[in-house]
C-alpha positions in Angstrom: -91.5 -158.9 -38.6 -95.1 -158.8 -39.9 -96.5 -162.3 -40.0 -99.9 -162.6 -41.7 -102.0 -165.3 -39.9 -104.5 -165.0 -42.8 -102.4 -164.8 -46.0 -102.6 -161.9 -48.4 -103.1 -164.3 -51.2 -106.1 -165.7 -49.4 -107.6 -162.3 -48.7 -107.1 -161.0 -52.2 -109.9 -163.2 -53.5 -112.4 -161.2 -51.4 -111.2 -157.7 -52.4 -113.1 -155.3 -54.6 -112.0 -153.8 -57.9 -109.7 -151.3 -56.1 -108.0 -154.2 -54.2 -109.6 -153.2 -50.9 -111.5 -155.0 -48.2 -114.2 -153.5 -46.0 -113.8 -154.5 -42.4 -116.9 -154.9 -40.1 -115.9 -154.8 -36.5 -117.4 -156.9 -33.7 -118.0 -155.3 -30.3 -117.4 -151.7 -31.5 -119.8 -148.7 -31.4 -119.1 -148.2 -35.1 -119.3 -151.5 -37.0 -118.2 -150.3 -40.5 -114.5 -149.6 -40.9 -112.4 -147.8 -43.5 -111.3 -149.8 -46.6 -108.1 -151.8 -46.0 -105.6 -153.7 -48.2 -104.8 -157.3 -47.5 -101.3 -156.2 -46.5 -102.7 -153.9 -43.7 -104.8 -156.5 -41.9 -104.6 -159.9 -40.2 -101.0 -159.9 -39.0 -99.0 -160.2 -35.8 -95.5 -159.0 -35.2 -93.4 -162.2 -35.1 -96.6 -164.2 -34.9 -95.1 -167.2 -36.7 -92.0 -167.3 -34.4 -92.0 -170.0 -31.8 -89.3 -170.5 -29.2 -90.1 -174.2 -28.7 -88.4 -175.2 -32.0 -84.7 -175.3 -32.8 -85.6 -173.1 -35.7 -88.1 -170.6 -34.3 -89.0 -169.6 -37.8 -89.9 -173.1 -39.0 -93.1 -171.9 -40.5 -91.1 -169.9 -43.0 -90.3 -173.1 -44.9 -93.9 -174.5 -44.5 -96.2 -171.7 -45.6 -94.8 -171.0 -49.1 -95.6 -174.6 -50.2 -99.3 -173.8 -49.7 -99.6 -170.0 -50.1 -97.8 -169.7 -53.4 -100.2 -171.9 -55.4 -103.3 -170.6 -53.7 -104.5 -168.2 -56.4 -104.3 -170.9 -59.1 -106.1 -173.4 -56.9 -108.9 -170.9 -56.4 -109.2 -170.6 -60.1 -109.3 -174.3 -60.5 -112.1 -174.7 -58.0 -114.1 -172.0 -59.8 -113.7 -174.2 -62.9 -115.0 -177.2 -61.0 -111.5 -178.8 -61.0 -109.8 -180.5 -58.1 -106.9 -182.9 -58.3 -104.7 -184.5 -55.7 -102.1 -181.8 -55.7 -104.6 -178.9 -55.4 -106.3 -180.8 -52.6 -103.0 -181.3 -50.8 -102.0 -177.6 -51.1 -105.4 -176.3 -50.0 -105.4 -178.8 -47.1 -102.0 -177.6 -45.9 -103.1 -174.0 -45.7 -106.5 -174.8 -44.1 -104.5 -176.8 -41.5 -102.5 -173.7 -40.8 -105.7 -171.6 -40.4 -107.0 -174.1 -38.0 -103.8 -174.4 -35.9 -101.8 -171.1 -35.9 -104.1 -168.1 -36.0 -104.7 -165.9 -32.9 -108.1 -167.7 -32.4 -106.4 -171.1 -32.6 -103.8 -170.0 -30.0 -106.5 -168.7 -27.6 -108.6 -171.8 -28.0 -105.5 -173.9 -27.5 -104.8 -172.2 -24.2 -108.4 -172.9 -23.1 -108.2 -176.6 -24.1 -104.9 -177.2 -22.2 -106.2 -175.3 -19.2 -109.4 -177.5 -19.2 -107.4 -180.7 -19.6 -105.2 -180.1 -16.6 -107.8 -178.4 -14.4 -108.9 -181.6 -12.6 -105.3 -182.3 -11.7 -104.7 -178.8 -10.5 -107.8 -179.0 -8.2 -106.8 -182.3 -6.7 -103.2 -181.2 -6.1 -104.4 -177.9 -4.6 -106.8 -179.6 -2.3 -104.2 -182.1 -1.2 -101.7 -179.3 -0.6 -104.2 -177.4 1.4 -105.0 -180.3 3.6 -101.4 -181.3 4.2 -100.0 -177.9 4.6 -102.7 -175.4 5.6 -101.7 -171.8 6.0 -101.2 -170.7 9.6 -103.2 -167.5 9.1 -106.9 -168.0 9.4 -107.9 -165.3 6.9 -105.6 -166.9 4.3 -107.1 -170.3 5.0 -110.6 -169.0 4.4 -109.6 -167.3 1.2 -108.0 -170.5 -0.2 -110.8 -172.7 1.0 -113.3 -170.4 -0.8 -111.2 -170.4 -3.9 -111.1 -174.2 -3.9 -114.8 -174.5 -3.4 -115.5 -172.1 -6.3 -112.9 -173.8 -8.5 -111.1 -170.5 -8.9 -107.6 -171.9 -8.7 -106.5 -172.5 -12.3 -103.4 -172.4 -14.5 -101.8 -169.8 -16.8 -100.9 -171.3 -20.2 -98.2 -169.5 -22.2 -99.5 -168.5 -25.6 -96.6 -170.0 -27.5 -97.1 -173.5 -26.1 -100.4 -174.3 -27.8 -99.0 -172.5 -30.9 -96.1 -175.0 -30.8 -98.6 -177.9 -30.5 -100.5 -176.5 -33.5 -97.3 -176.3 -35.6 -96.4 -179.8 -34.6 -99.9 -181.0 -35.7 -99.8 -179.5 -39.2 -98.7 -182.7 -40.9 -101.4 -184.8 -39.3 -104.2 -182.2 -39.7 -103.2 -181.8 -43.4 -103.5 -185.5 -43.8 -107.0 -185.7 -42.2 -108.2 -182.9 -44.5 -106.5 -184.4 -47.6 -108.1 -187.8 -47.1 -111.4 -186.4 -46.0 -114.4 -185.8 -48.2 -115.0 -182.3 -49.5 -118.2 -180.5 -50.6 -117.1 -177.6 -52.8 -119.9 -175.0 -52.9 -120.1 -172.7 -55.9 -122.2 -169.7 -55.0 -124.3 -168.4 -57.9 -126.6 -166.2 -55.8 -126.6 -162.5 -55.2 -125.4 -163.1 -51.6 -121.7 -163.8 -51.6 -119.7 -165.7 -49.0 -117.9 -163.4 -46.5 -114.7 -164.1 -44.6 -113.0 -163.0 -41.4 -109.8 -162.9 -39.2 -110.7 -166.6 -38.4 -111.9 -168.1 -41.6 -111.6 -171.9 -41.0 -114.3 -172.9 -38.4 -116.1 -175.9 -37.0 -119.6 -176.4 -38.5 -122.2 -178.6 -36.8 -125.3 -179.9 -38.5 -128.5 -178.9 -36.7 -128.4 -179.3 -33.0 -125.8 -182.1 -33.1 -122.6 -180.5 -31.7 -120.6 -183.7 -31.2 -119.2 -184.1 -34.7 -117.9 -181.1 -36.7 -117.0 -180.5 -40.2 -114.7 -177.6 -41.2 -116.1 -174.7 -43.2 -113.8 -172.4 -45.1 -114.9 -169.6 -47.5 -112.4 -169.5 -50.4 -113.8 -166.6 -52.3 -117.1 -164.8 -52.5 -118.4 -167.5 -54.9 -116.5 -170.5 -53.4 -116.5 -172.3 -50.1 -115.6 -175.8 -48.9 -117.0 -178.0 -46.3 -114.5 -180.7 -45.1 -115.4 -183.9 -43.4 -112.0 -184.9 -42.1 -110.7 -188.5 -42.0 -109.8 -188.9 -38.3 -108.0 -192.2 -39.1 -105.3 -190.6 -41.2 -102.2 -188.8 -39.8 -99.6 -189.0 -42.7 -100.0 -188.5 -46.4 -98.5 -191.2 -48.7 -96.7 -189.0 -51.3 -97.9 -191.2 -54.1 -101.5 -190.4 -53.2 -101.0 -186.7 -54.1 -100.7 -187.6 -57.8 -102.6 -190.9 -57.9 -105.5 -190.7 -55.4 -109.0 -191.2 -56.7 -111.0 -188.3 -55.3 -114.5 -188.7 -54.0 -115.4 -185.0 -53.6 -118.5 -183.2 -54.8 -119.3 -179.8 -56.3 -122.7 -178.3 -55.5 -124.6 -175.0 -55.6 -125.8 -174.0 -52.1 -129.2 -172.7 -51.4 -129.6 -169.1 -50.1 -130.5 -170.2 -46.6 -127.3 -172.2 -46.3 -125.2 -169.2 -47.6 -126.8 -167.1 -44.8 -126.2 -169.8 -42.3 -122.5 -170.1 -43.2 -122.0 -166.3 -43.2 -123.6 -166.0 -39.8 -121.2 -168.7 -38.6 -118.2 -166.7 -40.0 -119.4 -163.6 -38.1 -119.9 -165.5 -34.8 -116.6 -167.3 -35.0 -114.6 -164.1 -36.0 -112.3 -162.8 -33.3 -112.7 -159.1 -34.1 -113.3 -158.5 -37.8 -115.4 -159.7 -40.7 -114.4 -158.8 -44.3 -116.5 -158.1 -47.4 -115.7 -156.4 -50.7 -118.2 -153.6 -50.3 -120.4 -151.7 -47.9 -123.5 -153.8 -47.2 -126.1 -152.4 -44.7 -127.7 -155.9 -44.2 -124.3 -157.4 -43.3 -123.6 -154.4 -41.0 -126.8 -155.2 -39.1 -126.0 -158.9 -39.0 -122.5 -158.2 -37.5 -124.1 -155.8 -35.0 -126.6 -158.4 -34.0 -124.0 -161.1 -33.5 -121.2 -159.1 -32.0 -121.5 -160.8 -28.6 -120.9 -164.2 -30.1 -117.4 -165.7 -29.9 -115.8 -169.1 -30.2 -115.3 -170.7 -26.8 -114.1 -174.1 -25.6 -117.0 -175.9 -23.9 -115.8 -178.4 -21.3 -117.5 -181.6 -20.1 -115.9 -183.4 -17.2 -116.9 -187.1 -16.9 -115.8 -188.7 -13.6 -114.5 -192.3 -13.9 -112.9 -194.7 -11.5 -109.5 -193.9 -12.9 -110.0 -190.1 -12.8 -111.7 -187.5 -14.9 -112.3 -187.6 -18.6 -112.2 -184.1 -20.1 -114.1 -183.5 -23.3 -113.7 -180.2 -25.1 -115.6 -178.8 -28.0 -115.2 -175.7 -30.0 -118.6 -173.9 -30.1 -119.9 -170.4 -30.8 -121.4 -168.9 -27.6 -122.9 -165.6 -26.6 -120.6 -163.9 -24.1 -119.8 -160.7 -22.4 -116.3 -160.7 -23.8 -115.5 -157.4 -25.5 
């Protein structure tokens, strides 16, 4: 079954008059691709299926609540209108984009691997000391691997996906109760999107506290400052909440900054409604940037505190 990890209803806002998107490929000799329909891109076979749930297709009952009203909510934002219901519905789908895409699954694997790595190293060292291999060559190989921290874990891809699905309610609440900046783009430089359209944005050189940037359409994008203290939505708030969100017109330099972030955070493809030679060059120049989990290990008396951050980094990954 084809499961779109970026919904067709979302992608349709970025199509041209022929209903097509132009893909720009990262890490390819030829950046510019042939026009594609939303139906033909951003899907995995059984990508929404997860064996860790009693109902492996639990997302089938979740997604329609947020995908079906998406088009109307985009129109409302364009008209400078946002109420509690629209904010809830947009929050729910952005939570999915942050938790259940291929990028989210990959980053989830990296986070879990980083979290358990100190334990794996300690257990491996203890095992090596208590039960050293009899063969000298084997002992040397294992000792070198331990010294170079080459012994690690393999995380099944569906496990972080299951954690992501399980977190959808709480992530939706953090976005719903957070403060939004809705940017209405009136320039000649439209917002672009990608196969990973909801990404962490850091102001300046401060990479400790992130907002979530999401392009909604070529002329609309949102910047969410999540409320980390919320984990459940009071249903009465959906209709009664007093919103404290803002609409603004972004300057050209910020539009360029956000578009560059989308390119660098894309897994494989960036999408635009037309052929743009300047965008082609920008994708080419940023093809070796990808999202990575950056790990800081802080040693304490009780063990190791593992801090992970989602950052764009230059890499050799193809």
